[in-house]
BALOBA-1460 file (C-alpha; in Angstrom, 3 decimals):
// residues 308
<rec num="1" residu="m" x="0.172" y="-0.353" z="0.270"/>
<rec num="2" residu="q" x="1.521" y="3.297" z="-1.008"/>
<rec num="3" residu="f" x="1.196" y="6.602" z="1.636"/>
<rec num="4" residu="r" x="0.708" y="9.763" z="0.125"/>
<rec num="5" residu="f" x="2.390" y="12.543" z="1.646"/>
<rec num="6" residu="d" x="-0.790" y="15.336" z="1.615"/>
<rec num="7" residu="k" x="1.047" y="18.883" z="2.516"/>
<rec num="8" residu="e" x="-1.615" y="21.271" z="2.801"/>
<rec num="9" residu="a" x="-3.542" y="18.835" z="5.276"/>
<rec num="10" residu="l" x="-0.643" y="19.031" z="7.360"/>
<rec num="11" residu="m" x="-0.098" y="22.468" z="7.405"/>
<rec num="12" residu="r" x="-3.803" y="22.854" z="8.401"/>
<rec num="13" residu="r" x="-3.221" y="20.717" z="11.239"/>
<rec num="14" residu="i" x="-0.540" y="22.941" z="12.211"/>
<rec num="15" residu="q" x="-2.309" y="25.809" z="12.427"/>
<rec num="16" residu="v" x="-4.802" y="24.329" z="14.441"/>
<rec num="17" residu="v" x="-2.675" y="23.657" z="16.953"/>
<rec num="18" residu="i" x="-0.980" y="26.938" z="16.938"/>
<rec num="19" residu="l" x="-4.265" y="28.204" z="17.839"/>
<rec num="20" residu="l" x="-5.407" y="26.205" z="20.570"/>
<rec num="21" residu="v" x="-2.493" y="25.422" z="22.187"/>
<rec num="22" residu="v" x="0.815" y="27.486" z="21.350"/>
<rec num="23" residu="i" x="-1.099" y="31.233" z="21.339"/>
<rec num="24" residu="p" x="-2.780" y="30.306" z="24.877"/>
<rec num="25" residu="i" x="0.470" y="29.141" z="26.137"/>
<rec num="26" residu="a" x="2.130" y="32.186" z="25.528"/>
<rec num="27" residu="a" x="-0.297" y="34.396" z="26.510"/>
<rec num="28" residu="v" x="-0.676" y="33.616" z="30.135"/>
<rec num="29" residu="l" x="3.244" y="33.689" z="30.068"/>
<rec num="30" residu="f" x="3.077" y="36.787" z="28.806"/>
<rec num="31" residu="l" x="0.350" y="38.313" z="31.555"/>
<rec num="32" residu="t" x="2.264" y="36.345" z="34.085"/>
<rec num="33" residu="a" x="5.413" y="38.215" z="33.339"/>
<rec num="34" residu="m" x="3.795" y="41.534" z="33.264"/>
<rec num="35" residu="s" x="2.067" y="41.027" z="37.059"/>
<rec num="36" residu="p" x="3.750" y="42.805" z="39.539"/>
<rec num="37" residu="s" x="5.805" y="40.025" z="41.768"/>
<rec num="38" residu="p" x="4.181" y="40.114" z="45.491"/>
<rec num="39" residu="d" x="6.097" y="42.566" z="48.349"/>
<rec num="40" residu="p" x="7.867" y="39.798" z="51.275"/>
<rec num="41" residu="k" x="7.278" y="42.943" z="53.627"/>
<rec num="42" residu="k" x="3.657" y="43.532" z="52.793"/>
<rec num="43" residu="n" x="1.471" y="41.673" z="54.676"/>
<rec num="44" residu="t" x="-1.373" y="40.277" z="51.957"/>
<rec num="45" residu="d" x="-3.424" y="38.325" z="54.735"/>
<rec num="46" residu="t" x="-6.663" y="40.405" z="54.916"/>
<rec num="47" residu="v" x="-8.395" y="38.379" z="57.128"/>
<rec num="48" residu="t" x="-6.383" y="38.089" z="60.212"/>
<rec num="49" residu="r" x="-8.218" y="37.013" z="63.156"/>
<rec num="50" residu="p" x="-8.758" y="40.412" z="65.325"/>
<rec num="51" residu="g" x="-6.990" y="38.790" z="68.229"/>
<rec num="52" residu="s" x="-4.516" y="36.781" z="67.222"/>
<rec num="53" residu="e" x="-1.263" y="39.341" z="67.242"/>
<rec num="54" residu="l" x="-2.825" y="41.586" z="69.589"/>
<rec num="55" residu="p" x="0.101" y="42.712" z="72.320"/>
<rec num="56" residu="i" x="-0.776" y="41.155" z="75.833"/>
<rec num="57" residu="f" x="-0.537" y="42.824" z="78.781"/>
<rec num="58" residu="d" x="-0.649" y="39.894" z="81.556"/>
<rec num="59" residu="t" x="-2.129" y="40.939" z="84.785"/>
<rec num="60" residu="h" x="-1.348" y="38.276" z="86.520"/>
<rec num="61" residu="v" x="1.822" y="36.463" z="87.471"/>
<rec num="62" residu="h" x="3.734" y="34.572" z="90.050"/>
<rec num="63" residu="y" x="7.505" y="33.711" z="89.758"/>
<rec num="64" residu="k" x="7.689" y="31.739" z="92.743"/>
<rec num="65" residu="k" x="10.828" y="30.759" z="94.494"/>
<rec num="66" residu="e" x="10.088" y="26.854" z="93.052"/>
<rec num="67" residu="a" x="9.904" y="28.230" z="89.655"/>
<rec num="68" residu="w" x="13.429" y="30.228" z="89.678"/>
<rec num="69" residu="t" x="14.990" y="26.589" z="89.103"/>
<rec num="70" residu="l" x="12.834" y="25.882" z="86.300"/>
<rec num="71" residu="f" x="12.831" y="29.271" z="84.464"/>
<rec num="72" residu="s" x="16.266" y="32.065" z="85.037"/>
<rec num="73" residu="p" x="13.928" y="35.498" z="85.159"/>
<rec num="74" residu="k" x="16.265" y="36.071" z="81.424"/>
<rec num="75" residu="e" x="13.788" y="32.991" z="80.613"/>
<rec num="76" residu="v" x="10.894" y="34.566" z="82.003"/>
<rec num="77" residu="l" x="11.406" y="37.688" z="79.955"/>
<rec num="78" residu="e" x="12.408" y="35.399" z="76.882"/>
<rec num="79" residu="l" x="8.988" y="33.429" z="77.190"/>
<rec num="80" residu="f" x="7.093" y="36.529" z="77.392"/>
<rec num="81" residu="k" x="8.450" y="37.228" z="74.181"/>
<rec num="82" residu="r" x="7.700" y="34.258" z="72.755"/>
<rec num="83" residu="s" x="4.342" y="34.129" z="73.509"/>
<rec num="84" residu="g" x="3.307" y="37.887" z="72.286"/>
<rec num="85" residu="v" x="3.821" y="39.402" z="76.301"/>
<rec num="86" residu="t" x="4.907" y="43.130" z="75.971"/>
<rec num="87" residu="k" x="3.357" y="43.741" z="80.008"/>
<rec num="88" residu="a" x="3.677" y="41.474" z="83.321"/>
<rec num="89" residu="l" x="2.034" y="42.583" z="86.210"/>
<rec num="90" residu="v" x="4.469" y="40.189" z="88.602"/>
<rec num="91" residu="s" x="3.444" y="39.411" z="92.225"/>
<rec num="92" residu="s" x="5.785" y="36.523" z="93.849"/>
<rec num="93" residu="s" x="6.118" y="34.376" z="97.007"/>
<rec num="94" residu="p" x="8.627" y="35.533" z="97.906"/>
<rec num="95" residu="d" x="9.337" y="39.269" z="97.062"/>
<rec num="96" residu="e" x="12.287" y="38.685" z="95.716"/>
<rec num="97" residu="g" x="11.379" y="37.059" z="92.921"/>
<rec num="98" residu="t" x="9.870" y="40.032" z="91.270"/>
<rec num="99" residu="r" x="12.492" y="41.909" z="92.331"/>
<rec num="100" residu="m" x="14.538" y="40.181" z="90.149"/>
<rec num="101" residu="l" x="12.360" y="40.664" z="87.056"/>
<rec num="102" residu="y" x="11.964" y="43.942" z="87.219"/>
<rec num="103" residu="k" x="15.851" y="44.541" z="87.690"/>
<rec num="104" residu="l" x="16.213" y="43.067" z="84.150"/>
<rec num="105" residu="a" x="13.040" y="44.654" z="82.346"/>
<rec num="106" residu="p" x="11.872" y="47.380" z="84.214"/>
<rec num="107" residu="d" x="9.882" y="48.502" z="81.379"/>
<rec num="108" residu="m" x="8.047" y="45.221" z="80.965"/>
<rec num="109" residu="i" x="7.421" y="44.206" z="84.767"/>
<rec num="110" residu="v" x="4.691" y="46.027" z="86.944"/>
<rec num="111" residu="p" x="5.646" y="44.922" z="90.236"/>
<rec num="112" residu="f" x="2.931" y="44.285" z="92.967"/>
<rec num="113" residu="l" x="3.919" y="43.543" z="96.478"/>
<rec num="114" residu="r" x="2.628" y="40.159" z="98.092"/>
<rec num="115" residu="p" x="2.112" y="39.510" z="101.645"/>
<rec num="116" residu="y" x="3.406" y="35.798" z="101.746"/>
<rec num="117" residu="h" x="7.141" y="35.364" z="102.629"/>
<rec num="118" residu="d" x="8.927" y="32.539" z="104.978"/>
<rec num="119" residu="d" x="5.212" y="31.590" z="107.240"/>
<rec num="120" residu="v" x="3.622" y="33.983" z="106.316"/>
<rec num="121" residu="n" x="0.747" y="32.450" z="103.594"/>
<rec num="122" residu="s" x="-2.932" y="32.855" z="101.983"/>
<rec num="123" residu="s" x="-3.859" y="30.849" z="105.666"/>
<rec num="124" residu="n" x="-3.064" y="33.395" z="107.735"/>
<rec num="125" residu="w" x="-1.421" y="36.542" z="106.492"/>
<rec num="126" residu="f" x="-4.632" y="38.885" z="107.593"/>
<rec num="127" residu="k" x="-3.695" y="37.460" z="111.294"/>
<rec num="128" residu="k" x="-0.424" y="38.852" z="111.346"/>
<rec num="129" residu="q" x="0.184" y="42.565" z="112.662"/>
<rec num="130" residu="s" x="3.729" y="42.597" z="111.665"/>
<rec num="131" residu="i" x="2.557" y="42.086" z="107.525"/>
<rec num="132" residu="l" x="1.949" y="46.216" z="107.877"/>
<rec num="133" residu="d" x="5.502" y="46.748" z="109.182"/>
<rec num="134" residu="y" x="6.615" y="44.199" z="105.788"/>
<rec num="135" residu="f" x="4.490" y="46.228" z="103.328"/>
<rec num="136" residu="k" x="5.680" y="49.471" z="104.606"/>
<rec num="137" residu="k" x="9.658" y="48.570" z="104.840"/>
<rec num="138" residu="r" x="9.292" y="47.087" z="101.015"/>
<rec num="139" residu="l" x="7.115" y="49.841" z="99.136"/>
<rec num="140" residu="e" x="10.345" y="52.163" z="100.191"/>
<rec num="141" residu="l" x="11.605" y="50.723" z="97.272"/>
<rec num="142" residu="p" x="9.257" y="52.889" z="95.191"/>
<rec num="143" residu="i" x="8.430" y="50.366" z="92.443"/>
<rec num="144" residu="y" x="4.968" y="49.472" z="93.475"/>
<rec num="145" residu="k" x="1.772" y="49.689" z="91.518"/>
<rec num="146" residu="g" x="-0.410" y="48.187" z="94.247"/>
<rec num="147" residu="i" x="-0.782" y="45.377" z="97.420"/>
<rec num="148" residu="g" x="-1.546" y="41.206" z="96.049"/>
<rec num="149" residu="e" x="-2.400" y="39.385" z="95.259"/>
<rec num="150" residu="f" x="-3.780" y="37.976" z="98.387"/>
<rec num="151" residu="h" x="-6.234" y="35.846" z="99.578"/>
<rec num="152" residu="i" x="-9.450" y="36.520" z="101.554"/>
<rec num="153" residu="h" x="-11.140" y="33.193" z="101.949"/>
<rec num="154" residu="n" x="-14.715" y="34.760" z="103.087"/>
<rec num="155" residu="e" x="-16.113" y="38.256" z="104.122"/>
<rec num="156" residu="i" x="-15.908" y="37.241" z="107.585"/>
<rec num="157" residu="d" x="-12.251" y="37.671" z="107.492"/>
<rec num="158" residu="a" x="-12.421" y="40.970" z="105.457"/>
<rec num="159" residu="d" x="-13.094" y="42.131" z="108.511"/>
<rec num="160" residu="s" x="-9.766" y="41.718" z="109.752"/>
<rec num="161" residu="p" x="-7.829" y="44.600" z="111.477"/>
<rec num="162" residu="v" x="-4.970" y="43.994" z="109.237"/>
<rec num="163" residu="i" x="-6.706" y="43.625" z="106.274"/>
<rec num="164" residu="l" x="-8.896" y="46.984" z="107.150"/>
<rec num="165" residu="e" x="-5.040" y="48.834" z="107.773"/>
<rec num="166" residu="t" x="-3.827" y="46.662" z="104.446"/>
<rec num="167" residu="l" x="-6.341" y="48.690" z="102.145"/>
<rec num="168" residu="r" x="-6.143" y="52.185" z="103.998"/>
<rec num="169" residu="l" x="-2.082" y="52.001" z="103.183"/>
<rec num="170" residu="a" x="-3.302" y="51.018" z="99.353"/>
<rec num="171" residu="v" x="-5.640" y="54.082" z="99.511"/>
<rec num="172" residu="k" x="-3.014" y="56.337" z="101.191"/>
<rec num="173" residu="e" x="-0.508" y="55.381" z="98.888"/>
<rec num="174" residu="d" x="-2.253" y="54.898" z="95.587"/>
<rec num="175" residu="l" x="-1.702" y="51.777" z="95.383"/>
<rec num="176" residu="y" x="-3.924" y="48.695" z="93.481"/>
<rec num="177" residu="i" x="-5.370" y="46.184" z="95.583"/>
<rec num="178" residu="h" x="-4.934" y="42.543" z="93.866"/>
<rec num="179" residu="v" x="-7.525" y="40.366" z="95.687"/>
<rec num="180" residu="h" x="-8.409" y="36.238" z="95.286"/>
<rec num="181" residu="t" x="-11.592" y="36.029" z="96.924"/>
<rec num="182" residu="g" x="-15.445" y="36.045" z="95.982"/>
<rec num="183" residu="h" x="-17.822" y="38.958" z="95.447"/>
<rec num="184" residu="e" x="-19.118" y="38.936" z="99.363"/>
<rec num="185" residu="a" x="-15.496" y="40.009" z="100.636"/>
<rec num="186" residu="v" x="-15.355" y="42.480" z="97.394"/>
<rec num="187" residu="e" x="-18.075" y="43.910" z="98.863"/>
<rec num="188" residu="a" x="-17.544" y="44.206" z="102.429"/>
<rec num="189" residu="m" x="-13.529" y="45.556" z="101.807"/>
<rec num="190" residu="f" x="-15.624" y="48.509" z="99.376"/>
<rec num="191" residu="k" x="-17.905" y="49.041" z="102.441"/>
<rec num="192" residu="h" x="-14.623" y="49.808" z="104.705"/>
<rec num="193" residu="e" x="-12.671" y="51.566" z="102.407"/>
<rec num="194" residu="p" x="-14.899" y="52.788" z="99.536"/>
<rec num="195" residu="k" x="-11.465" y="54.758" z="97.455"/>
<rec num="196" residu="i" x="-9.886" y="51.106" z="97.126"/>
<rec num="197" residu="k" x="-8.936" y="50.679" z="93.821"/>
<rec num="198" residu="v" x="-9.296" y="46.896" z="93.085"/>
<rec num="199" residu="l" x="-8.223" y="44.151" z="90.605"/>
<rec num="200" residu="w" x="-10.310" y="41.137" z="91.419"/>
<rec num="201" residu="a" x="-7.883" y="37.714" z="90.207"/>
<rec num="202" residu="h" x="-10.230" y="35.438" z="88.472"/>
<rec num="203" residu="a" x="-13.231" y="37.709" z="88.185"/>
<rec num="204" residu="g" x="-14.119" y="35.848" z="90.986"/>
<rec num="205" residu="m" x="-12.952" y="32.216" z="90.785"/>
<rec num="206" residu="s" x="-16.219" y="31.031" z="90.886"/>
<rec num="207" residu="d" x="-18.569" y="33.752" z="90.588"/>
<rec num="208" residu="p" x="-20.170" y="33.840" z="87.449"/>
<rec num="209" residu="p" x="-20.639" y="36.163" z="84.709"/>
<rec num="210" residu="q" x="-23.652" y="37.956" z="85.538"/>
<rec num="211" residu="v" x="-22.616" y="38.920" z="89.223"/>
<rec num="212" residu="v" x="-19.709" y="40.416" z="87.832"/>
<rec num="213" residu="s" x="-21.504" y="42.536" z="85.790"/>
<rec num="214" residu="a" x="-24.078" y="43.289" z="88.338"/>
<rec num="215" residu="m" x="-20.598" y="44.691" z="90.676"/>
<rec num="216" residu="f" x="-19.172" y="46.481" z="87.715"/>
<rec num="217" residu="d" x="-22.322" y="48.011" z="87.713"/>
<rec num="218" residu="r" x="-22.177" y="49.220" z="91.552"/>
<rec num="219" residu="y" x="-18.210" y="49.457" z="91.861"/>
<rec num="220" residu="k" x="-16.594" y="52.172" z="89.326"/>
<rec num="221" residu="n" x="-12.964" y="51.193" z="90.978"/>
<rec num="222" residu="l" x="-13.218" y="47.572" z="89.957"/>
<rec num="223" residu="w" x="-11.388" y="45.549" z="87.174"/>
<rec num="224" residu="v" x="-10.979" y="42.005" z="87.110"/>
<rec num="225" residu="d" x="-8.039" y="39.113" z="85.475"/>
<rec num="226" residu="i" x="-9.402" y="36.526" z="84.263"/>
<rec num="227" residu="s" x="-7.188" y="34.074" z="84.857"/>
<rec num="228" residu="i" x="-8.295" y="30.302" z="85.658"/>
<rec num="229" residu="r" x="-11.495" y="31.187" z="84.163"/>
<rec num="230" residu="e" x="-10.163" y="30.026" z="80.492"/>
<rec num="231" residu="n" x="-12.552" y="27.387" z="79.867"/>
<rec num="232" residu="d" x="-15.388" y="28.313" z="81.892"/>
<rec num="233" residu="i" x="-15.020" y="31.861" z="79.266"/>
<rec num="234" residu="a" x="-14.485" y="29.543" z="75.986"/>
<rec num="235" residu="p" x="-15.766" y="26.071" z="76.491"/>
<rec num="236" residu="g" x="-13.911" y="23.719" z="73.769"/>
<rec num="237" residu="g" x="-12.384" y="26.874" z="72.616"/>
<rec num="238" residu="v" x="-16.031" y="28.573" z="72.024"/>
<rec num="239" residu="l" x="-16.371" y="31.907" z="73.256"/>
<rec num="240" residu="s" x="-19.143" y="31.682" z="75.986"/>
<rec num="241" residu="p" x="-22.428" y="34.108" z="74.994"/>
<rec num="242" residu="e" x="-22.591" y="35.081" z="78.791"/>
<rec num="243" residu="w" x="-19.061" y="35.811" z="78.543"/>
<rec num="244" residu="k" x="-19.440" y="37.428" z="75.675"/>
<rec num="245" residu="a" x="-22.258" y="39.614" z="76.668"/>
<rec num="246" residu="l" x="-20.144" y="40.556" z="79.875"/>
<rec num="247" residu="f" x="-16.937" y="41.676" z="77.398"/>
<rec num="248" residu="l" x="-19.003" y="43.691" z="75.494"/>
<rec num="249" residu="k" x="-21.273" y="45.532" z="78.106"/>
<rec num="250" residu="h" x="-18.425" y="46.203" z="80.201"/>
<rec num="251" residu="p" x="-14.966" y="46.447" z="77.735"/>
<rec num="252" residu="d" x="-12.970" y="48.615" z="79.898"/>
<rec num="253" residu="r" x="-12.680" y="46.444" z="82.935"/>
<rec num="254" residu="i" x="-11.165" y="43.626" z="81.886"/>
<rec num="255" residu="t" x="-7.767" y="42.054" z="81.422"/>
<rec num="256" residu="v" x="-5.999" y="38.793" z="80.317"/>
<rec num="257" residu="g" x="-4.129" y="37.384" z="83.205"/>
<rec num="258" residu="s" x="-2.001" y="33.879" z="83.523"/>
<rec num="259" residu="d" x="-1.480" y="33.237" z="87.152"/>
<rec num="260" residu="t" x="1.787" y="30.909" z="87.381"/>
<rec num="261" residu="w" x="0.775" y="29.842" z="90.801"/>
<rec num="262" residu="v" x="2.549" y="26.259" z="89.733"/>
<rec num="263" residu="n" x="4.974" y="25.265" z="87.917"/>
<rec num="264" residu="s" x="2.954" y="23.474" z="85.161"/>
<rec num="265" residu="r" x="1.665" y="26.909" z="84.684"/>
<rec num="266" residu="w" x="4.908" y="28.044" z="83.643"/>
<rec num="267" residu="q" x="5.275" y="25.172" z="81.521"/>
<rec num="268" residu="e" x="1.900" y="25.703" z="79.669"/>
<rec num="269" residu="y" x="2.415" y="29.217" z="79.279"/>
<rec num="270" residu="e" x="2.557" y="29.765" z="75.200"/>
<rec num="271" residu="e" x="-0.281" y="27.495" z="75.178"/>
<rec num="272" residu="i" x="-2.282" y="30.014" z="77.734"/>
<rec num="273" residu="i" x="-1.890" y="33.094" z="75.959"/>
<rec num="274" residu="k" x="-2.677" y="31.220" z="72.559"/>
<rec num="275" residu="f" x="-5.820" y="30.087" z="73.964"/>
<rec num="276" residu="d" x="-6.649" y="33.657" z="75.470"/>
<rec num="277" residu="r" x="-5.859" y="34.661" z="71.863"/>
<rec num="278" residu="g" x="-8.451" y="32.496" z="70.687"/>
<rec num="279" residu="w" x="-11.763" y="33.571" z="72.600"/>
<rec num="280" residu="l" x="-10.220" y="37.598" z="71.767"/>
<rec num="281" residu="a" x="-10.145" y="36.896" z="67.965"/>
<rec num="282" residu="q" x="-14.113" y="36.216" z="68.983"/>
<rec num="283" residu="l" x="-15.045" y="39.553" z="70.263"/>
<rec num="284" residu="p" x="-14.998" y="42.467" z="67.644"/>
<rec num="285" residu="s" x="-11.171" y="44.141" z="67.565"/>
<rec num="286" residu="d" x="-11.990" y="47.494" z="69.503"/>
<rec num="287" residu="v" x="-12.890" y="45.262" z="72.307"/>
<rec num="288" residu="a" x="-10.263" y="42.636" z="72.026"/>
<rec num="289" residu="r" x="-7.629" y="45.147" z="72.202"/>
<rec num="290" residu="k" x="-8.794" y="46.620" z="74.956"/>
<rec num="291" residu="i" x="-9.488" y="43.412" z="77.218"/>
<rec num="292" residu="a" x="-5.595" y="42.254" z="75.693"/>
<rec num="293" residu="y" x="-3.651" y="45.236" z="76.656"/>
<rec num="294" residu="d" x="-5.336" y="48.514" z="76.909"/>
<rec num="295" residu="n" x="-7.056" y="48.100" z="79.578"/>
<rec num="296" residu="a" x="-4.121" y="47.418" z="81.869"/>
<rec num="297" residu="g" x="-2.333" y="49.906" z="79.784"/>
<rec num="298" residu="r" x="-3.720" y="52.538" z="81.302"/>
<rec num="299" residu="l" x="-4.054" y="51.220" z="84.786"/>
<rec num="300" residu="f" x="-0.420" y="49.788" z="85.412"/>
<rec num="301" residu="g" x="1.356" y="50.721" z="82.272"/>
<rec num="302" residu="n" x="1.387" y="54.663" z="82.254"/>
<rec num="303" residu="g" x="-1.036" y="54.306" z="79.252"/>
<rec num="304" residu="d" x="1.015" y="52.840" z="76.301"/>
<rec num="305" residu="s" x="0.073" y="51.080" z="73.432"/>
<rec num="306" residu="g" x="1.867" y="47.974" z="73.822"/>
<rec num="307" residu="k" x="3.641" y="48.467" z="70.745"/>
<rec num="308" residu="r" x="7.109" y="47.078" z="71.013"/>
């Protein structure tokens, strides 16, 4: 069988291939070459969640003696930096832990004076008259913004003469009180000394957000840190409607805290802050920023924005 070469048919096929394949590919390559290259310095993520990159002012940190061998002061500061924490309110048992951190980073650390040292602890500090002399002696170093965190176990203990004198000292020296207690004892404290300024640890620990809201309505000099309440605030990572309602109603009264009261909290620190960022991201951006940093910055950090 003799094969006949049809030159004209071949040329027609080549033209079809050029029209259908080569020209479109060339056009795509040309348009790609003409498109501007992305700027690596420019953030192209236009849907960044509002709480994910905020600076954090941690208002509940303890650098207790038990942690000194786990993390050196320098390592604590590095941990803050990795976590995006730009300021920290620190009180320690004993107070030397706070001073060690403050010495290395006075612009980052906001010292509070905790009563616990030697044989003075959460169960007996308010029974020891000597604690008042301890406060006055330590306060001679003018670095402290407040007294606490200390515990009041019930409203009856809030009537202790030592606690009453502590409240008067705080008012006289224009210091905040950082207290771990329920709402009944907070009410008793304000009854004894209406001019006190209170940072209420753990938002009451077990008090529901409705009670916290009512306390805010009643006392203008009351703020909270939300440490240890993470699972109440955002069970499974989803912001509770009740807590969200509190945050939206009182956005200027809430602060973020971690509470490194045991070494395991230091070991989990980055995850704690990451979890807090998760529920902050579920709030309007202006509310998230107030809670993450601005409220504490206004109260304890000379009003700066937290940017570094």
